[in-house]
C-alpha positions as CSV (number, residue, x, y, z in Angstrom):
1,M,24.1,47.7,39.9
2,S,23.5,44.9,42.5
3,Q,24.6,41.4,42.3
4,S,21.2,40.4,42.4
5,N,19.8,43.0,39.8
6,A,23.1,41.6,37.6
7,L,21.8,37.9,38.0
8,S,18.3,38.9,37.3
9,A,19.6,39.9,34.1
10,G,21.4,37.6,33.3
11,Q,18.9,35.0,34.0
12,R,16.2,37.3,31.5
13,L,18.5,36.6,29.1
14,L,19.5,33.3,29.7
15,R,15.4,32.7,29.1
16,L,15.0,35.0,26.0
17,T,17.5,32.6,24.7
18,V,16.2,29.0,25.6
19,I,12.9,31.2,24.3
20,G,14.0,31.8,21.3
21,A,16.3,28.5,20.3
22,I,12.8,26.7,20.7
23,P,11.3,27.5,17.2
24,L,14.7,26.9,15.6
25,L,14.6,23.7,17.2
26,L,11.6,22.6,16.2
27,V,12.3,23.5,12.3
28,L,15.6,21.8,12.9
29,L,13.5,18.9,13.8
30,L,11.0,19.2,10.7
31,L,15.0,19.3,9.0
32,W,15.4,16.2,9.9
33,A,12.3,14.7,9.9
34,G,11.7,15.3,6.0
35,G,15.3,14.1,5.5
36,W,17.0,17.6,4.4
37,L,19.9,17.7,7.0
38,T,20.5,14.1,6.3
39,P,20.5,13.9,2.0
40,Q,22.6,10.7,2.4
41,Q,20.0,8.8,4.1
42,L,16.5,7.7,3.2
43,S,12.8,9.1,4.2
44,A,9.3,9.4,4.0
45,D,9.6,12.4,1.0
46,K,11.9,10.1,-0.9
47,L,10.1,6.7,-0.2
48,V,6.6,8.8,-1.4
49,N,8.4,10.8,-4.1
50,V,10.2,7.9,-5.7
51,L,6.9,5.9,-5.8
52,Q,4.4,9.0,-7.4
53,Q,7.6,8.6,-10.3
54,A,6.6,5.1,-10.6
55,G,2.2,5.3,-10.5
56,G,2.0,9.4,-11.9
57,D,0.8,12.0,-10.5
58,H,-3.3,11.3,-9.5
59,P,-4.0,13.5,-6.6
60,G,-6.0,12.8,-3.4
61,Y,-4.6,9.0,-3.9
62,R,-2.7,7.0,-2.1
63,R,0.9,6.9,-3.5
64,N,0.6,3.2,-3.8
65,H,-2.2,0.3,-3.5
66,A,-3.7,3.3,-5.0
67,K,-6.6,1.3,-6.8
68,G,-8.5,-0.6,-3.7
69,L,-12.4,-0.8,-2.8
70,C,-13.6,-0.6,0.9
71,V,-15.1,-3.9,2.9
72,I,-17.2,-3.9,5.9
73,G,-17.3,-7.0,8.0
74,S,-16.0,-8.7,11.2
75,F,-13.4,-10.5,12.8
76,E,-15.1,-13.2,14.9
77,S,-12.5,-15.1,17.6
78,N,-12.6,-18.2,18.7
79,G,-10.4,-16.9,21.5
80,R,-7.7,-19.8,20.9
81,A,-5.0,-17.2,20.7
82,S,-5.9,-15.3,23.9
83,D,-3.1,-17.7,25.5
84,L,-0.5,-15.5,22.9
85,S,-1.8,-12.5,23.3
86,Q,-3.5,-10.3,25.3
87,A,-5.2,-8.3,23.0
88,T,-8.7,-8.0,23.6
89,L,-10.3,-9.0,19.8
90,F,-8.5,-12.7,21.1
91,A,-11.0,-13.2,23.8
92,A,-13.5,-14.8,21.8
93,G,-16.4,-12.6,20.1
94,S,-16.7,-10.4,17.2
95,T,-15.1,-7.1,16.2
96,P,-16.2,-4.7,13.6
97,V,-13.4,-4.4,11.0
98,I,-13.1,-1.7,8.4
99,G,-10.5,-2.9,5.1
100,R,-9.2,-2.1,1.9
101,L,-8.6,-5.1,-1.2
102,A,-6.2,-2.8,-3.7
103,I,-3.6,-4.0,-6.0
104,A,0.2,-2.2,-5.7
105,G,1.2,0.4,-7.5
106,G,0.0,4.4,-7.7
107,N,-1.8,4.6,-10.7
108,P,-5.6,4.1,-9.4
109,N,-7.1,3.9,-13.3
110,A,-4.3,0.5,-13.7
111,A,-6.1,-3.2,-15.0
112,D,-6.4,-5.0,-12.4
113,F,-5.0,-8.3,-14.3
114,A,-1.5,-5.8,-15.1
115,V,-0.6,-5.6,-11.6
116,P,0.8,-8.8,-10.1
117,V,0.7,-7.5,-6.0
118,R,-2.4,-7.6,-4.2
119,S,-2.8,-6.2,-1.0
120,M,-5.8,-6.4,2.2
121,A,-5.5,-4.1,5.0
122,L,-7.9,-4.5,7.5
123,S,-8.8,-2.4,10.8
124,F,-10.1,-3.5,13.9
125,H,-11.7,-1.4,16.5
126,M,-12.5,-3.0,19.3
127,A,-13.9,-1.9,22.8
128,G,-12.1,0.4,25.1
129,G,-11.0,2.7,21.6
130,E,-8.1,0.6,20.7
131,E,-7.2,-0.2,17.1
132,W,-5.7,-3.1,15.0
133,R,-4.5,-1.9,11.7
134,T,-2.5,-4.3,9.7
135,G,-1.7,-4.5,5.3
136,M,-0.7,-7.8,4.3
137,N,0.4,-8.9,0.5
138,A,-0.7,-11.9,-1.8
139,L,3.4,-12.7,-1.3
140,P,5.2,-15.4,0.3
141,F,7.9,-13.0,1.1
142,F,8.7,-9.5,0.3
143,P,10.9,-8.9,-3.0
144,V,14.1,-6.9,-1.0
145,A,15.0,-7.5,3.0
146,T,15.8,-3.2,3.6
147,V,14.2,0.0,2.7
148,A,17.4,0.8,1.0
149,G,16.4,-2.3,-1.3
150,F,12.7,-0.8,-1.9
151,Y,14.3,3.1,-3.1
152,D,16.5,1.2,-5.6
153,Q,13.6,-1.4,-7.0
154,Q,11.8,1.5,-7.1
155,S,14.6,3.4,-8.9
156,A,15.0,0.9,-10.9
157,S,11.5,-0.2,-12.2
158,L,11.0,3.7,-13.6
159,P,10.9,3.4,-17.2
160,D,12.8,5.5,-19.2
161,P,12.1,7.7,-21.0
162,A,13.5,7.4,-24.3
163,T,11.9,3.3,-24.4
164,G,9.5,4.0,-21.8
165,K,10.8,0.3,-20.0
166,P,13.3,0.3,-17.2
167,N,16.6,1.0,-18.2
168,P,18.0,-2.4,-18.8
169,A,21.2,-1.2,-16.8
170,K,19.8,-0.1,-14.1
171,M,18.5,-3.1,-13.0
172,Q,20.8,-5.1,-13.0
173,A,22.7,-3.1,-10.9
174,F,19.5,-3.4,-9.1
175,I,19.6,-7.3,-8.4
176,A,23.6,-7.4,-8.0
177,A,23.3,-4.8,-5.1
178,H,20.2,-6.7,-3.7
179,P,20.1,-10.5,-4.7
180,E,18.1,-11.2,-2.6
181,V,15.1,-10.4,-5.1
182,K,16.0,-13.0,-7.7
183,A,13.7,-15.3,-5.3
184,F,10.8,-12.7,-5.7
185,M,11.2,-12.4,-9.5
186,A,11.3,-16.2,-9.9
187,W,8.0,-16.7,-8.0
188,V,6.2,-13.7,-10.2
189,K,7.7,-15.5,-13.1
190,Q,5.5,-18.9,-12.4
191,R,2.9,-17.2,-10.3
192,T,-0.5,-17.6,-12.2
193,P,-3.0,-15.0,-10.3
194,S,-6.0,-15.8,-9.1
195,S,-9.6,-14.6,-10.1
196,S,-10.9,-13.0,-7.1
197,W,-9.6,-11.4,-4.5
198,A,-12.1,-13.7,-2.4
199,S,-9.3,-16.6,-3.1
200,D,-6.5,-15.1,-2.5
201,R,-4.2,-15.7,0.7
202,F,-2.2,-12.5,2.6
203,N,0.4,-12.9,4.4
204,S,1.7,-10.0,6.9
205,L,5.2,-10.4,5.9
206,N,7.1,-8.6,8.1
207,A,7.4,-9.8,12.2
208,F,5.4,-9.0,14.9
209,R,5.8,-10.0,19.1
210,F,2.5,-11.5,20.7
211,I,2.4,-10.2,24.1
212,D,0.4,-12.9,26.6
213,K,-0.8,-12.1,30.0
214,S,2.1,-12.9,31.5
215,G,4.1,-10.6,29.6
216,N,6.1,-13.3,27.9
217,S,6.7,-12.5,24.0
218,H,5.6,-14.8,21.0
219,L,7.4,-13.8,17.3
220,V,4.8,-14.5,14.6
221,R,3.8,-13.7,11.6
222,W,-0.2,-14.0,10.2
223,S,-1.9,-14.3,7.0
224,M,-5.6,-13.8,5.9
225,V,-6.2,-17.7,4.6
226,P,-9.3,-17.9,2.5
227,Q,-12.7,-20.1,2.7
228,T,-13.0,-19.1,-0.9
229,S,-12.1,-22.0,-3.4
230,W,-8.7,-21.0,-5.8
231,Q,-9.4,-20.7,-9.2
232,P,-6.9,-19.1,-12.3
233,I,-7.4,-15.8,-13.6
234,G,-9.3,-16.2,-17.1
235,A,-9.6,-14.4,-20.0
236,A,-13.4,-12.8,-19.9
237,D,-10.8,-11.0,-16.9
238,K,-8.3,-9.9,-19.0
239,E,-10.8,-8.1,-21.4
240,N,-12.0,-6.3,-18.2
241,K,-9.5,-4.3,-15.8
242,N,-12.1,-3.9,-13.0
243,F,-12.8,-7.1,-12.5
244,L,-11.3,-8.3,-9.2
245,Q,-13.8,-5.6,-8.4
246,Q,-16.8,-6.3,-9.8
247,D,-16.1,-10.2,-9.4
248,L,-16.5,-9.4,-4.8
249,K,-19.2,-6.9,-5.4
250,Q,-21.2,-9.8,-7.5
251,R,-19.6,-12.4,-4.8
252,L,-21.1,-10.7,-1.9
253,T,-24.8,-10.5,-3.4
254,Q,-24.5,-14.5,-3.1
255,G,-23.1,-14.1,1.0
256,P,-20.2,-12.8,3.5
257,L,-16.6,-13.8,2.5
258,K,-14.5,-15.5,5.0
259,W,-10.5,-15.7,5.7
260,D,-9.3,-17.5,8.4
261,L,-6.6,-15.9,10.7
262,I,-3.5,-18.3,10.5
263,V,-1.0,-17.1,13.1
264,T,2.5,-18.8,13.1
265,L,4.7,-18.9,15.2
266,A,8.4,-18.7,15.1
267,Q,11.1,-21.0,16.2
268,P,14.7,-20.2,17.7
269,G,17.1,-18.8,14.9
270,D,13.7,-18.0,12.9
271,V,14.7,-14.6,11.2
272,S,12.5,-11.2,12.8
273,N,14.2,-8.1,11.2
274,D,14.2,-9.7,7.3
275,A,10.8,-10.0,5.6
276,S,12.1,-11.2,2.7
277,K,13.1,-14.6,3.9
278,A,10.2,-17.1,5.0
279,W,9.9,-19.0,7.4
280,P,10.3,-22.2,6.9
281,V,6.7,-24.5,6.3
282,D,6.7,-27.1,9.1
283,R,6.3,-24.0,12.1
284,Q,3.5,-24.4,14.2
285,T,0.0,-22.3,13.2
286,L,-2.6,-21.9,15.5
287,N,-6.0,-20.7,13.9
288,A,-7.2,-17.0,15.7
289,G,-10.3,-16.9,14.3
290,T,-12.6,-15.6,10.9
291,L,-12.6,-12.5,9.4
292,V,-15.9,-12.0,7.8
293,I,-16.7,-9.7,5.1
294,N,-20.1,-8.6,4.1
295,S,-20.1,-5.9,2.3
296,A,-17.9,-3.5,-0.3
297,V,-18.1,0.3,-1.1
298,D,-16.1,2.1,-4.1
299,Q,-13.0,3.3,-2.0
300,M,-14.0,6.9,-2.8
301,D,-17.3,7.0,-1.2
302,G,-16.5,4.8,1.6
303,P,-15.4,4.3,5.1
304,C,-11.2,2.8,4.5
305,N,-11.0,5.8,2.7
306,N,-9.3,8.1,5.2
307,I,-7.8,5.8,7.3
308,N,-4.1,5.3,6.8
309,Y,-3.3,1.4,7.3
310,D,-0.2,2.4,9.5
311,P,1.5,-0.9,10.6
312,L,2.4,0.3,13.8
313,I,-0.9,1.6,15.1
314,L,-1.3,-1.7,17.4
315,P,-2.9,-2.6,20.7
316,N,-2.0,-3.5,23.9
317,G,-0.3,-7.2,23.5
318,I,1.0,-6.5,20.2
319,A,4.5,-5.3,19.1
320,A,6.7,-4.0,15.9
321,S,9.8,-6.6,15.6
322,D,12.9,-5.1,14.5
323,D,12.3,-5.5,10.8
324,P,13.5,-1.9,9.5
325,L,10.7,-1.9,6.8
326,L,8.0,-1.7,9.6
327,N,9.4,1.8,10.8
328,A,9.5,2.9,7.1
329,R,6.0,1.8,6.3
330,S,4.5,3.9,8.9
331,A,6.7,7.0,8.1
332,A,5.7,6.7,4.1
333,Y,2.1,6.3,5.1
334,A,1.9,8.7,7.4
335,K,3.7,11.0,4.5
336,S,1.2,9.7,1.5
337,Y,-2.1,10.1,3.7
338,N,-1.3,14.3,4.2
339,L,-0.4,15.0,0.7
340,R,-3.6,12.7,-0.5
341,T,-5.7,14.5,2.4
342,H,-4.3,18.1,2.0
343,E,-5.4,17.5,-2.3
344,E,-8.9,16.4,-1.5
345,A,-9.3,19.1,0.7
346,A,-7.9,21.7,-2.4
347,H,-10.1,20.2,-4.0
348,Q,-13.0,20.3,-2.2
349,G,-12.2,24.2,-1.7
350,N,-12.3,24.9,-5.4
351,R,-15.2,22.9,-6.0
352,S,-17.3,25.5,-3.2
């Protein structure tokens, strides 16, 4: 055999080895992404599984914030935030919005009054095809600082089979390991729920960065501040497990509901990577425009049902901060979305 033929054979063997390694590499990447190769680390599977344990088995629904209502409207920008961000939706004008109002937890049949956390998710559809998706909560700050803390919180909150309630020893161990949760527990204890989603303030909690036309970065958080006056939850509301949805639909028969998008600018020293720490109340704020909700549709029949409100779907001009919760939220949302859409497809296939 000539040297050239030997080299050709060697090259063919190398090519076959590389080709054979590609499927193996893909399998390894999938296993790593699912947490199978690093079981000691948190993965999207683990986060979604613990949420499902807490909420129960409800195929076709989100694993968290399962009970909600689609809302449709627009964002009317006043142009004031265009100096902070080059995102096109901050130029003066109107941007269509598909949103979702919800309560926390994985049980779509939960009573509205029994859940302390409410949420607003929005998808802004900009000219040119860009989207901004954001998920906000009616909380002043997140309960814990880390992904591990959130997982531990969900695990400690699972009911003990013997009592039907969380195990006090596990809860005390969780608090000892994540003492920042004490501020959240104090807030829950003194909080009086409102009588309506329409009067709730929804906060981004995580920090992000606005990028202006010169490429300068501005650390921000934002809030949707209601124009509807606040009223406490009433006795009749506690007798109606769906009072939030019924209230919102009734209010919309009288006219649109509105929230102002208030952007809060950080000062040097304000944390960018810890959603459990609120920034001081004296920080500079800017009113970027008004969210206008015109109609509401039940979620299973509405345009919000098939939207994954991934907080890392961002337009040019908005960037993620270094908060570790953002990547975890994105991964868990994707896992939940894939599970529920496959369940819906299987259900439809069984009916056909």
